[in-house]
Phi, psi and omega in degrees: 000130180252135177239148175250128179234147171249129182234153173252127180277119180265325183232133183299337178298332180295328180299316179298317179298318179295319179294322176298319178296326176293318178298327178279002181060035174270329180221168173233132180264127176233139176271148177293151182301320181297327178286325182289321183287323179085334177232154180254134176275092187296324182295325177285318183298319185251015179301127180083003181287333179238146176273150177290137180225151174297149184302321182294328176293319178296316178299316179299317179296317179297317179297319176300316180297315181296320181290332178289338179284335186277000000 
């Protein structure tokens, strides 16, 4: 039975132990896709997060926000 776990390394000594377990073929280390790519495709990640609005509505909202700061 294979399980997938996500762990946080607190002490660097743990990295050596994990690599040793990999050498013994007890575990397999895989990097997450986001770490392998190095860049995030923001348009895909946030696609549909905002609704399309007419430009004048966006300007009005920005002006309201700016005036509330003053």
